[in-house]
C-alpha positions in Angstrom: 55.0 -37.6 26.1 51.3 -38.3 26.6 50.3 -41.6 28.0 46.5 -41.4 27.8 46.5 -42.9 24.2 45.1 -39.7 22.7 47.1 -40.3 19.6 45.3 -43.5 18.9 42.3 -43.5 16.5 39.2 -45.6 17.0 38.2 -46.9 13.5 34.6 -47.7 14.3 32.0 -46.7 11.8 30.3 -43.4 12.2 27.2 -44.6 10.3 24.6 -46.6 12.0 24.0 -50.2 10.9 20.6 -49.3 9.5 21.9 -46.4 7.3 20.9 -46.4 3.7 23.3 -48.0 1.3 23.7 -47.5 -2.4 20.7 -48.9 -4.2 18.4 -49.0 -1.1 14.9 -47.5 -1.5 14.1 -45.1 1.4 10.9 -45.8 3.3 8.1 -43.2 3.2 8.6 -41.2 6.3 5.7 -38.8 5.6 7.8 -35.8 5.0 6.7 -35.4 1.4 3.0 -35.4 2.5 3.9 -32.8 5.2 5.6 -30.7 2.6 2.5 -30.9 0.2 0.3 -29.9 3.2 2.5 -27.0 4.1 2.6 -25.7 0.5 -1.2 -25.9 0.3 -1.6 -24.1 3.7 0.8 -21.4 2.5 -1.1 -20.9 -0.7 -4.4 -20.7 1.2 -2.9 -18.2 3.6 -1.6 -16.1 0.8 -4.9 -16.0 -1.0 -6.7 -15.1 2.2 -4.2 -12.4 3.0 -4.5 -10.9 -0.5 -8.3 -10.9 -0.3 -8.3 -9.3 3.2 -5.7 -6.7 2.1 -7.8 -5.8 -0.9 -11.0 -5.6 1.2 -9.4 -3.3 3.9 -7.7 -1.1 1.1 -11.1 -0.7 -0.5 -12.8 0.1 2.8 -10.1 2.7 3.6 -10.3 4.4 0.2 -14.1 4.6 0.1 -14.7 5.8 3.6 -11.7 7.6 5.2 -12.2 8.5 8.8 -10.6 11.8 9.6 -11.1 13.5 12.9 -13.3 16.6 12.9 -11.2 19.6 13.3 -12.9 23.0 13.6 -10.7 25.7 12.2 -11.6 29.2 13.4 -11.9 31.8 10.6 -9.5 34.6 10.3 -10.1 37.5 12.7 -9.4 41.1 11.9 -6.6 42.5 14.0 -8.7 45.6 15.1 -11.6 43.4 16.3 -9.1 41.2 18.3 -7.4 44.3 19.8 -10.9 45.7 20.8 -11.9 42.4 22.4 -8.6 42.3 24.4 -9.1 45.9 25.5 -12.7 45.2 26.7 -11.5 42.2 28.8 -8.9 44.3 30.7 
């Protein structure tokens, strides 16, 4: 048998004394204004991102930058063999 009174329940309220009760009007804590500001910032950011994406896409399409790669023309096998023979 346990003797530390673990089976006893403390019936104190878990709600603070200043908790809202039915019919109470909550005070303005500023969260609604923060939410409006956050939505406006997200909308502004989305518009900026779309404009920047379109600008970069247009820049990329109109002026692609590919590295210059010189491809040698085909060489006749007889000419190549003659060049190899003269080097030896």
